[in-house]
Every structure is written in structure tokens, then in C-alpha cells.
C-alpha positions in Angstrom: 7.8 1.0 20.0 4.5 -0.6 20.9 5.2 -4.2 22.0 2.5 -5.6 19.7 4.1 -3.9 16.7 7.6 -5.4 16.7 8.8 -6.1 13.1 8.9 -9.8 13.6 5.4 -10.0 14.8 4.1 -7.6 12.1 5.7 -9.6 9.3 4.4 -12.9 10.8 0.9 -11.4 11.0 1.0 -10.3 7.3 2.2 -13.7 6.2 -0.8 -15.1 8.0 -3.3 -12.7 6.4 -3.6 -10.5 9.5 -2.9 -6.8 9.9 -3.2 -4.2 12.7 -5.2 -1.1 13.1 -5.4 1.3 16.1 -8.5 2.7 17.6 -9.1 6.3 18.8 -7.3 5.5 22.0 -4.3 4.1 20.3 -5.1 0.5 21.3 -4.0 -2.1 18.7 -6.5 -4.5 17.2 -5.8 -7.3 14.6 -8.0 -8.0 11.5 -8.4 -10.7 8.9 -11.5 -9.7 7.0 -13.8 -12.1 5.3 -14.3 -11.3 2.5 -10.9 -9.8 1.6 -10.4 -7.2 -1.2 -7.8 -7.6 -3.8 -6.9 -6.0 -7.1 -6.0 -8.5 -9.8 -3.0 -7.0 -11.6 -4.0 -8.3 -15.0 -7.6 -6.9 -14.6 -6.6 -3.5 -13.3 -8.8 -0.8 -14.8 -7.4 2.6 -15.5 -10.1 5.2 -16.1 -9.7 7.3 -19.3 -9.1 10.6 -17.4 -6.2 9.0 -15.6 -4.7 7.6 -18.7 -4.7 11.1 -20.1 -3.2 12.6 -17.0 -0.5 9.9 -17.1 0.3 10.8 -20.7 0.6 14.5 -19.8 3.2 13.6 -17.1 1.1 15.3 -14.4 3.4 14.1 -11.7 6.8 12.5 -11.1 6.4 9.1 -9.6 9.1 7.7 -7.2 9.5 5.1 -4.5 10.6 5.6 -0.9 11.8 9.2 -1.1 9.7 10.3 1.9 8.1 7.3 3.5 7.6 9.0 6.9 6.0 12.0 5.2 3.6 9.7 3.2 2.4 7.7 6.2 2.0 10.9 8.3 -0.1 12.5 5.5 -2.2 9.3 5.4 -2.8 9.7 9.1 -3.7 13.3 8.8 -6.2 12.9 6.0 -9.3 12.4 8.2 -10.3 12.5 11.8 -10.4 9.2 13.8 -7.6 7.7 11.8 -6.4 4.2 12.6 -2.8 5.2 11.9 -1.7 6.1 15.4 1.8 7.4 16.4 2.7 3.8 17.3 1.6 2.6 13.9 3.7 5.3 12.2 6.8 4.3 14.1 6.3 0.6 13.6 5.9 1.0 9.8 8.8 3.4 9.6 10.9 0.7 11.2 9.6 -1.8 8.6 10.6 0.7 6.0 14.1 0.9 7.4 14.3 -2.9 7.3 13.2 -2.9 3.6 9.7 -4.3 4.0 7.5 -1.2 3.9 7.4 1.1 0.9 5.8 4.3 -0.4 4.9 5.3 -3.9 4.9 9.1 -4.2 3.4 11.5 -6.7 5.4 14.7 -6.8 5.0 18.0 -8.6 7.9 20.4 -8.8 9.7 18.5 -6.0 6.7 18.7 -3.6 4.7 15.7 -2.3 1.3 15.8 -3.9 -0.1 12.4 -3.0 0.9 8.8 -2.5 0.4 5.5 -0.8 2.3 3.0 1.4 2.2 -0.7 2.1 4.2 -3.7 3.0 5.9 -6.1 0.5 6.5 -9.7 1.3 7.5 -12.3 -1.3 5.3 -11.6 -4.4 2.6 -9.8 -2.3 2.1 -6.2 -1.6 -0.3 -5.2 1.2 -1.7 -1.7 0.5 -2.3 0.2 3.7 -3.5 3.7 2.9 -3.3 6.6 0.4 -3.7 10.3 0.4 -3.7 13.3 -2.0 -3.2 17.0 -1.9 -3.8 17.5 -5.6 -6.4 15.9 -7.8 -5.5 12.5 -9.2 -2.2 12.3 -7.3 -3.0 9.2 -5.2 -4.8 7.6 -8.1 -1.8 7.9 -10.3 0.4 6.5 -7.5 -1.9 3.5 -7.5 -1.6 3.1 -11.3 2.2 3.2 -11.1 2.2 0.8 -8.1 0.4 -1.8 -10.3 2.7 -1.2 -13.2 5.7 -1.4 -10.9 4.4 -4.7 -9.4 3.9 -6.2 -12.8 7.5 -5.4 -13.9 8.9 -6.8 -10.7 6.9 -10.1 -10.9 4.5 -9.5 -8.0 1.3 -11.6 -8.1 -0.9 -10.3 -5.3 -2.2 -6.8 -4.4 -4.1 -6.9 -1.2 -6.2 -3.7 -0.4 -8.0 -5.2 2.6 -11.5 -3.5 2.5 -13.7 -2.4 -0.4 -14.3 1.3 -1.2 -16.0 2.8 -4.2 -12.7 4.4 -5.1 -11.0 1.0 -5.3 -14.0 -0.6 -7.0 -13.5 1.8 -10.0 -10.1 0.2 -10.5 -11.4 -3.3 -10.5 -11.0 -4.3 -6.9 -13.1 -7.3 -5.9 -14.0 -9.3 -2.8 -12.8 -12.9 -2.4 -13.4 -15.4 0.4 -10.8 -15.5 3.2 -9.9 -19.1 2.3 -9.3 -18.1 -1.3 -7.3 -15.1 -0.1 -5.1 -17.3 2.2 -4.4 -19.7 -0.6 -3.4 -16.9 -3.0 -1.3 -15.4 -0.2 0.5 -18.7 0.4 1.4 -18.9 -3.3 2.5 -15.3 -3.4 4.8 -15.6 -0.5 6.7 -18.4 -2.3 7.5 -15.9 -5.1 10.9 -14.2 -4.8 10.6 -10.4 -5.6 12.3 -7.2 -4.7 10.3 -4.0 -4.6 13.2 -1.6 -5.2 16.8 -1.7 -6.1 17.5 1.6 -4.4 15.4 4.2 -2.4 13.9 7.1 -4.4 14.1 5.4 -7.7 11.8 6.7 -10.5 9.2 4.1 -11.7 
């Protein structure tokens, strides 16, 4: 494992508002953006088309059935990904330790899309998402938010703004505000799952 990506260092970095990304050569760099992008759980917006797809039961939504497959699919979704082999191994180790989780959209037992991130206290740090079928990753995000609400989480960090996230109500906040919210979220006691692969 890359020496900069040991579990203790990764978790300490997240607790300080910092996260790693790899460049095209696999070198690891650390980021703490200002502004930071969050999704307020109470203000999360679900577009009408997704509400309809959710009612139809378009996908089965589960947690942690195939974490490695999810992060590998996120790495494959575009050229020049920041998810290097070292990043994959480091987050799979965090998953084994119970800190990194995936939300998966499945159809007929096959992985159609999903997302992964890190859970600490009452915070979830969303890292990346992918889809192989339309709406799969979006519905994984919807179910992530619903799952976080049920579990008592208070902070969903999505790092950088995209138009995709903006449609769900993501917003930019100053780093100092983010760090204050993070500090309060880390004091909240939450568990993301009771068992791997549970339906949500």
C-alpha cells in the first residue's frame, strides 16, 4: 500500500477536512477546497423523473455488496481518473475496516451503477459515482441520502461542484463553515450499516 495512504493517515485527513487524489502518474496530492460543496440532507431535491423511477422499483439498492467493483468502475468511467491503483487498494482497506462504503444500484443481480465514500461519525464523504444504465447512479445518491437520514447522519460532503450535483441541491460553503460543520458532525455517533449487503 502507498505509504501516504495508510488507514490512520487517511482517517485523520478526512477528520481535518482533507482528502487525497492521484495524478496521471499515480502521485498522491491532498486537497481541502475553498469553497467546499455539500448537500444539505433536509434540502435534497429529487427530480420528478427520478421519483417516478424510484416508485417503479427500477433498481435494487444495497450497501457494500461489491465495494471493490464499485470503486473500480468509478476509476474506469473516464480517462485520466484520479482513482489510481493505490487509491483503490487504500479504500478497499478502509472498507475492510468498516469506514468506506458503497451504495449499489442493481438490476437482475448485475451492478448497474453506484457510488462510494467514507463514513466518520455523522459525516459521509462522497468520493465518486458511476453508471452503466440511465439513472442508476442518481438513484444510488437518492438512497444514500435517505439512508443517511434514517441513520442520523448530518453532513454529506461532495467536495467539488458539478452541474449533476447542483440539480440535487448541492451548494458551496466557505472552508471555515465546512470545518465547523465537520467538527460537529464528527461528534455524532452513527453506524452506516449493520451488516454488509443490506437492502436500503
